[in-house]
C-alpha positions in Angstrom: -151.9 141.2 -162.7 -155.3 140.4 -163.7 -155.8 139.7 -167.5 -159.0 141.1 -168.4 -158.6 144.0 -170.5 -160.7 146.6 -169.0 -159.2 145.7 -165.7 -155.9 146.0 -166.9 -156.5 149.5 -168.2 -158.0 150.8 -165.3 -155.1 149.5 -163.0 -152.6 151.0 -165.4 -154.5 154.4 -164.9 -154.2 154.2 -161.4 -150.6 153.8 -161.5 -149.9 155.8 -164.2 -146.7 153.7 -164.6 -147.6 153.0 -168.3 -150.4 155.1 -170.6 -153.4 152.7 -170.9 -154.6 154.8 -174.0 -153.3 155.8 -177.4 -151.3 158.9 -177.2 -153.7 161.3 -178.9 -153.9 164.8 -177.0 -157.2 164.2 -175.7 -156.4 160.8 -174.1 -153.2 162.5 -172.5 -155.5 165.1 -171.0 -157.3 162.4 -169.5 -154.7 160.5 -168.1 -153.2 163.5 -166.5 -156.5 164.7 -165.0 -157.0 161.2 -163.2 -153.5 161.1 -162.2 -153.6 164.5 -160.5 -156.9 163.5 -158.4 -155.1 160.4 -157.5 -151.9 161.9 -156.4 -153.9 164.5 -154.8 -155.4 162.2 -152.6 -152.1 160.2 -151.7 -150.8 163.8 -150.6 -153.6 163.9 -148.1 -152.8 160.8 -146.6 -156.1 159.1 -148.3 -155.8 156.1 -150.1 -158.1 156.5 -153.1 -159.7 153.3 -154.3 -161.5 154.4 -157.7 -165.0 152.8 -157.9 -166.1 153.3 -161.5 -167.8 150.3 -162.7 -164.7 148.8 -164.7 -162.4 148.7 -161.6 -161.3 146.0 -160.3 -162.8 144.6 -157.1 -160.3 145.2 -154.2 -160.9 145.7 -150.5 -161.9 149.3 -149.7 -158.8 150.8 -147.9 -160.4 153.7 -146.0 -162.8 156.6 -146.1 -162.1 157.9 -149.4 -165.6 158.5 -151.0 -164.8 162.1 -152.0 -161.4 161.2 -153.4 -163.2 158.4 -155.6 -165.5 160.9 -156.6 -163.1 163.4 -157.7 -161.1 160.6 -159.6 -164.3 159.1 -160.9 -165.1 162.5 -162.5 -161.9 162.8 -164.3 -161.6 159.1 -165.1 -165.2 159.3 -166.9 -163.8 161.8 -169.3 -161.4 159.0 -170.5 -164.2 156.6 -171.2 -164.4 155.6 -175.1 -166.7 157.8 -177.3 -166.7 158.7 -180.6 -168.7 161.7 -182.5 -169.3 162.5 -186.0 -169.5 166.1 -186.9 -170.9 167.7 -190.2 -168.4 169.7 -192.3 -170.3 172.5 -194.0 -168.5 174.3 -196.8 -169.4 176.2 -199.9 -166.5 174.3 -202.0 -167.5 170.7 -201.5 -167.1 168.4 -204.6 -170.4 167.3 -206.4 -172.3 164.2 -204.7 -170.9 161.0 -205.8 -170.6 157.0 -204.9 -167.8 154.4 -205.4 -165.1 156.9 -206.2 -161.2 156.7 -205.8 -159.7 158.1 -202.6 -156.4 158.2 -200.8 -154.1 160.3 -198.8 -150.8 161.7 -200.3 -147.6 162.0 -198.2 -148.2 165.4 -197.2 -151.4 164.2 -195.8 -153.7 165.9 -197.8 -156.9 164.1 -199.1 -157.7 163.2 -202.6 -160.7 162.3 -204.7 -161.5 161.2 -208.2 -164.4 160.1 -210.1 -167.4 158.0 -209.1 -170.9 157.6 -210.0 -173.4 160.6 -209.8 -176.6 161.2 -211.7 -175.6 164.2 -214.2 -173.4 163.0 -215.6 -173.7 159.5 -214.5 -170.0 158.8 -214.3 -167.1 161.5 -213.2 -163.6 161.6 -213.5 -162.9 165.2 -211.9 -159.7 165.2 -209.3 -160.3 166.9 -205.8 -157.8 167.8 -203.1 -158.7 168.7 -199.5 -155.9 170.7 -197.9 -155.9 170.3 -194.1 -155.1 173.6 -192.4 -155.7 172.0 -188.8 -157.3 168.9 -187.3 -160.7 170.4 -188.0 -160.3 172.9 -190.8 -159.2 172.6 -194.3 -160.5 173.4 -198.0 -161.3 171.4 -201.2 -159.8 172.3 -204.4 -160.6 171.0 -207.9 -157.7 170.1 -209.8 -157.9 171.3 -213.7 -158.0 168.6 -216.3 -154.8 168.8 -218.6 -152.6 166.4 -220.5 -153.3 162.7 -220.5 -156.5 162.1 -218.2 -158.4 158.6 -217.1 -161.8 158.5 -218.8 -165.3 159.0 -216.6 -165.9 155.9 -214.4 -166.8 154.4 -211.1 -166.0 151.7 -208.7 -162.3 151.6 -210.1 -159.4 149.7 -207.8 -157.0 152.1 -206.3 -154.3 152.3 -203.9 -151.6 154.8 -202.9 -147.6 154.0 -202.6 -145.2 155.0 -200.1 -144.4 158.5 -202.1 -148.1 159.3 -201.8 -149.0 158.7 -205.6 -152.2 156.8 -206.7 -152.6 153.7 -208.7 -156.0 153.5 -210.4 -157.3 150.3 -212.2 -160.2 149.8 -214.3 -163.9 150.5 -213.1 -166.9 150.8 -215.1 -168.8 153.5 -217.2 -172.0 153.6 -218.9 -170.6 151.7 -222.0 -168.6 148.9 -220.1 -165.7 147.9 -218.0 -162.4 149.3 -218.2 -158.8 147.7 -217.9 -156.5 150.4 -217.9 -153.8 151.2 -214.9 -153.1 154.7 -214.4 -150.5 156.7 -211.8 -151.0 159.9 -210.4 -148.4 161.9 -209.0 -149.3 165.1 -207.2 -147.8 168.1 -208.9 -146.9 166.2 -212.4 -150.2 164.6 -213.3 -151.8 161.3 -214.8 -149.4 158.6 -216.7 -151.1 155.6 -218.3 -148.8 152.7 -217.3 -150.7 149.6 -218.7 -153.6 148.6 -221.0 -155.7 150.7 -223.3 -157.3 154.0 -222.0 -160.2 153.4 -224.0 -161.0 150.0 -224.8 -163.8 148.1 -222.9 -164.5 144.6 -221.7 -160.8 143.1 -222.3 -160.5 139.6 -221.1 -157.7 138.6 -219.0 -154.8 137.1 -220.6 -153.4 134.5 -218.3 -150.0 132.6 -218.5 -149.9 129.5 -221.0 -147.1 127.0 -221.5 -145.7 129.0 -224.4 -145.4 132.1 -222.2 -145.7 135.7 -223.3 -146.9 138.7 -221.9 -150.0 138.7 -219.3 -152.1 141.0 -217.8 -155.3 141.2 -216.0 -158.7 142.0 -217.9 -161.4 145.0 -217.5 -162.9 144.7 -213.9 -164.8 146.9 -211.8 -165.1 146.7 -207.9 -161.7 145.0 -207.4 -159.5 145.4 -204.3 -155.9 146.9 -204.8 -152.7 147.6 -202.7 -149.2 148.5 -203.2 -146.0 146.7 -201.4 -143.0 148.2 -199.8 -141.2 147.8 -203.2 -143.6 149.9 -204.9 -145.4 147.1 -206.9 -149.2 147.6 -207.3 -151.3 144.3 -206.2 -154.9 143.7 -207.8 -157.4 141.2 -206.5 -160.9 140.2 -207.8 -163.6 142.3 -209.0 -166.4 142.1 -211.4 -165.3 141.1 -214.9 -166.2 140.2 -218.5 -165.8 136.8 -219.5 -165.7 135.1 -223.0 -167.4 131.8 -223.5 -166.6 129.2 -225.7 -168.7 129.3 -229.3 -169.4 133.2 -228.7 -168.1 136.3 -229.9 -166.9 138.8 -227.6 -167.4 139.0 -223.6 -170.6 138.1 -222.8 -170.9 137.4 -219.0 -170.0 139.0 -215.9 -169.2 137.5 -212.6 -166.9 137.7 -209.5 -163.1 136.9 -209.8 -160.6 135.7 -207.3 -157.5 136.1 -209.4 -154.4 137.9 -208.0 -151.9 140.1 -209.9 -149.0 142.0 -209.3 -147.7 144.9 -211.5 -143.9 146.0 -211.6 -143.7 149.8 -212.2 -139.7 149.2 -213.1 -140.5 146.8 -215.8 -144.0 147.7 -216.6 -144.9 144.1 -216.4 -147.7 142.3 -215.1 -147.7 139.0 -213.2 -150.1 136.3 -212.6 -149.9 135.5 -208.8 -152.8 133.0 -208.4 -156.6 132.4 -208.1 -159.0 130.8 -210.8 -158.0 131.4 -214.5 -161.4 132.4 -216.1 -163.8 132.1 -218.0 -166.3 130.6 -216.0 -168.3 127.5 -217.2 -171.8 128.2 -218.2 -174.4 129.6 -216.3 -176.2 127.2 -214.0 -172.8 125.1 -213.2 -170.7 125.3 -210.4 -168.2 128.1 -210.4 -164.5 127.5 -210.2 -163.5 130.4 -207.6 -165.3 129.5 -204.5 -164.0 130.3 -201.0 -161.7 127.8 -199.3 -159.7 127.6 -196.3 -156.6 128.6 -197.9 -157.9 131.5 -200.0 -160.8 134.0 -200.8 -163.4 133.4 -203.6 -164.4 135.7 -206.2 -165.7 138.8 -205.4 -166.1 142.6 -205.9 -166.9 145.6 -203.7 -164.8 144.2 -200.7 -163.0 146.2 -198.2 -159.3 146.6 -198.0 -156.3 147.6 -196.0 -152.6 147.6 -195.8 -151.0 147.0 -192.3 -147.7 148.3 -190.8 -146.1 145.2 -191.7 -146.9 145.3 -195.4 -149.6 142.4 -195.6 -152.7 142.9 -197.4 -156.2 142.6 -195.8 -159.7 142.1 -197.2 -163.2 141.9 -195.9 -166.7 141.0 -197.3 -167.8 142.0 -200.6 -170.4 140.2 -203.0 -169.2 136.7 -204.3 -168.7 133.2 -203.8 -168.6 131.7 -200.4 -167.3 128.2 -199.1 -170.3 126.6 -200.1 -170.7 127.3 -203.8 -173.8 125.5 -204.2 -176.0 126.9 -205.6 -173.9 129.7 -206.1 -173.5 130.6 -209.7 -172.6 133.4 -211.8 -176.5 134.6 -211.4 -176.4 134.6 -207.7 -173.3 135.6 -205.7 -173.9 136.5 -202.0 -172.8 139.0 -199.4 -169.9 137.9 -197.7 -168.4 138.1 -194.4 -164.9 136.7 -194.4 -161.7 138.4 -193.4 -158.4 137.6 -195.2 -154.8 138.3 -194.9 -152.1 138.1 -197.6 -148.3 137.9 -197.0 -146.8 139.4 -200.1 -143.8 138.3 -198.9 -144.7 134.5 -198.2 -147.5 134.9 -200.9 -150.0 133.2 -198.8 -153.5 133.8 -197.7 -154.6 133.2 -194.1 -158.2 133.5 -192.9 -159.1 135.6 -189.8 -161.9 135.0 -187.6 -165.4 134.6 -188.7 -167.5 132.4 -191.0 -166.5 131.7 -194.5 -170.1 131.0 -195.2 -171.7 134.2 -196.7 -175.2 136.1 -195.4 -174.1 136.2 -191.8 -175.7 138.9 -189.8 -174.0 141.5 -187.7 -173.1 140.9 -184.0 -172.1 143.9 -182.0 -171.5 142.8 -178.3 -170.7 145.5 -176.1 -169.4 149.0 -177.4 -165.9 149.6 -177.4 -165.4 146.1 -176.2 -163.2 143.4 -178.3 -164.7 140.0 -178.4 -164.5 137.0 -180.4 -168.2 136.9 -181.0 -168.1 140.3 -182.3 -168.6 140.7 -186.4 -169.7 143.4 -188.8 -171.5 140.7 -190.8 -172.1 140.5 -194.4 -171.7 143.8 -196.1 -170.3 145.2 -199.4 -168.7 148.5 -200.4 -167.9 149.6 -196.8 -165.3 152.1 -196.6 -162.1 151.4 -194.9 -158.9 153.0 -193.5 -156.0 152.2 -191.5 -155.3 154.6 -188.6 -151.7 155.4 -187.5 -151.5 152.7 -185.2 -152.0 149.8 -187.6 -155.6 149.2 -186.7 -158.5 148.4 -189.6 -161.5 150.4 -189.6 -164.6 149.7 -191.4 -167.6 152.0 -191.9 -171.4 151.3 -193.3 -171.9 149.3 -196.5 -174.4 147.5 -198.0 -176.2 144.6 -196.2 -179.2 142.0 -196.4 -180.0 142.4 -192.6 -181.8 146.1 -192.2 -184.7 147.6 -193.7 -182.8 150.2 -195.8 -180.1 147.5 -196.7 -177.5 149.7 -195.4 -175.2 150.3 -192.3 -174.0 153.5 -190.8 -172.0 151.7 -188.0 -168.2 152.2 -187.3 -165.8 149.1 -186.5 -162.3 148.5 -185.4 -160.5 145.5 -185.9 -157.6 144.9 -183.7 -154.6 142.8 -185.4 -153.1 142.3 -181.9 -156.3 140.6 -180.2 -157.5 139.4 -183.8 -161.0 140.5 -182.6 -163.7 143.2 -184.0 -164.6 146.1 -181.7 -167.7 148.0 -182.4 -167.0 151.6 -181.9 -170.2 153.5 -182.8 -173.7 153.5 -184.7 -176.0 152.2 -185.8 -177.9 155.7 -185.7 -176.5 159.3 -185.1 -173.8 160.9 -187.2 -173.6 160.1 -191.1 -176.7 158.2 -192.2 -176.2 155.0 -193.5 -174.6 154.5 -196.9 -172.1 152.4 -199.2 -169.5 153.5 -201.4 -168.2 156.5 -199.4 -164.9 157.9 -199.8 -162.8 157.7 -196.4 -159.5 158.9 -195.1 -157.6 158.7 -191.7 -156.1 161.8 -190.4 -154.2 159.8 -187.4 -155.7 157.7 -184.3 -159.4 157.7 -184.0 -159.4 160.8 -186.5 -161.5 159.9 -189.5 -163.3 161.7 -192.5 -165.7 160.4 -194.9 -167.5 162.0 -198.1 -170.5 161.0 -199.9 -171.6 157.4 -200.7 -175.2 156.2 -201.7 -177.9 156.4 -199.0 -181.2 158.2 -199.4 -179.9 158.7 -203.0 -176.3 159.9 -204.0 -174.5 161.8 -201.2 -172.3 164.8 -201.1 -171.7 165.3 -197.5 -168.5 165.8 -195.5 -168.0 164.4 -192.0 -165.3 164.1 -189.5 -165.1 161.8 -186.7 -163.1 161.8 -183.7 -163.2 160.2 -180.3 -161.4 158.4 -177.3 -160.9 155.0 -178.4 -158.9 152.0 -176.8 -155.6 150.9 -178.4 -156.1 147.2 -178.3 
């Protein structure tokens, strides 16, 4: 059979032997409608040869124009499309950018903190309870007991039980280095660090041994593994410089840490140990072919195999010249980390930052497609394990912002442009996002034309590459 993906999809639709789309209700209906039209033609003795543009070139086996028109009408409903709908409600959370967000084990959406104008930093907690695929309600959770302080740009991840893990972030006074666990129905628990201390330096392993722990940082990326361990990478951090008192510099990190909830201890897993050298000197955490460089504002995912992924951010690429603490760049590299093998693998694309976007053909995977350099894009993993990316800040558009939607197919190892730019939610970075299934997504807030508080639902028909 032909190896071209679009041709394979059509042939499968014609014989209806294997579903060529992910099994969403809309896509199942499309397949049935097309197959019914095809089978009806066969029953009338008319060998139907659909003539949609993607149909493979085959000899026309009879006068079946009417049959093909019927089939094409049904098939057209199956073509890739994605649409965003604003969700209006009187009980939306206040506007914010760069909050923490996650989905619990019951499918509820959660939102914590972020940056607003008044007050500038938040520590409120909200839950969106979905009553159907398109209807739900927001509820603010009253503060009680131990509770994290106000912050934006924390690192966060949810575990297999639907609990949130939250590390650090930034407020108007400095950078935080505390680790919290939130269990729905029970509340917050401080698991590591100080709830109030600011700008602590990392404690790295030495030949003398002793306790180690990551220092304060914002814009880091985090994941949890199958054993419930919390992993932390990079971020924008304070450093101690020889000959000075206190933390005096900020810059991107590429250190990797693991927190074991059972023992309550941190383990340093790799990357450069700071402090950096003085400003104007080459940095020590450049991107290489074997590991990502220091960065903050990257996007992250966990795939069904338990591997961690990250994309882009602001930091140090593979040139590291003249990149110093003063001028990191927007990045466009994709990385996969195996917590079992404890190794990084670079994905497709350039390790040199500042690359532009290349959209290609909508809904078609291609090795030349790339979202380009961006930071603080919203990310989520769908129910089929595909990686998704929305918006973010860039250096290519007049606004400095994107509102495009991308899918990364792990099986094809290629990016797919799904929708935008234009239409749907406006361009933004730092929005919260959730997945409610395959090609069923929600986003809230972020920064676009000011700090945003809008809530959008996106769904459509997308190929499951």
